[in-house]
C-alpha positions in Angstrom: 72.5 118.0 90.2 72.4 117.1 93.9 75.5 116.5 95.9 75.7 113.2 97.7 75.9 113.1 101.5 79.2 111.2 101.1 80.8 113.9 99.1 83.1 116.4 100.9 84.8 119.7 99.9 88.5 120.2 100.2 89.3 123.0 102.6 92.4 123.8 100.5 91.0 124.1 97.0 87.2 123.7 97.4 87.0 120.7 95.0 84.1 118.4 95.9 85.4 114.8 96.2 83.9 111.5 97.2 87.1 109.9 98.6 89.4 110.6 101.5 92.0 112.6 99.5 91.4 115.5 97.1 92.2 114.5 93.6 92.9 118.1 92.7 95.5 119.1 95.3 96.2 116.0 97.3 94.9 117.4 100.6 93.2 115.2 103.2 91.6 118.2 104.9 88.0 117.6 103.8 84.7 118.7 105.2 81.0 118.0 104.7 80.3 121.6 105.8 80.1 123.5 102.5 77.6 125.6 100.6 76.9 126.2 97.0 78.0 124.3 93.9 80.1 125.7 91.0 80.7 123.5 88.0 83.8 124.7 86.1 83.8 123.5 82.5 86.3 126.0 81.1 87.8 127.7 84.2 90.3 129.6 82.1 87.4 131.5 80.4 85.3 132.1 83.6 85.4 135.2 85.8 83.8 133.2 88.6 86.5 130.6 88.4 89.1 133.4 88.5 87.5 134.9 91.6 87.3 131.5 93.3 90.9 130.8 92.1 89.9 127.6 90.3 92.3 126.5 87.6 91.0 122.9 86.7 87.6 121.8 85.5 85.4 120.1 88.1 82.8 120.5 90.8 83.6 123.0 93.5 82.0 124.4 96.7 81.4 128.1 96.7 81.8 128.4 100.5 83.7 125.9 102.7 83.1 126.0 106.5 
């Protein structure tokens, strides 16, 4: 899956969104400067999600600049 150039990562929770507000945490602090993609299907069972502090399913940036 490729991430669209219109999509941005939330600086607060790393969720990748296409709008102007993060639908995960409500933040408007978004950036196009991010690297990596982590898709969390069952974050409660994932060590990677635990490390990245991801609690909800979705698409997340691994690193946000």
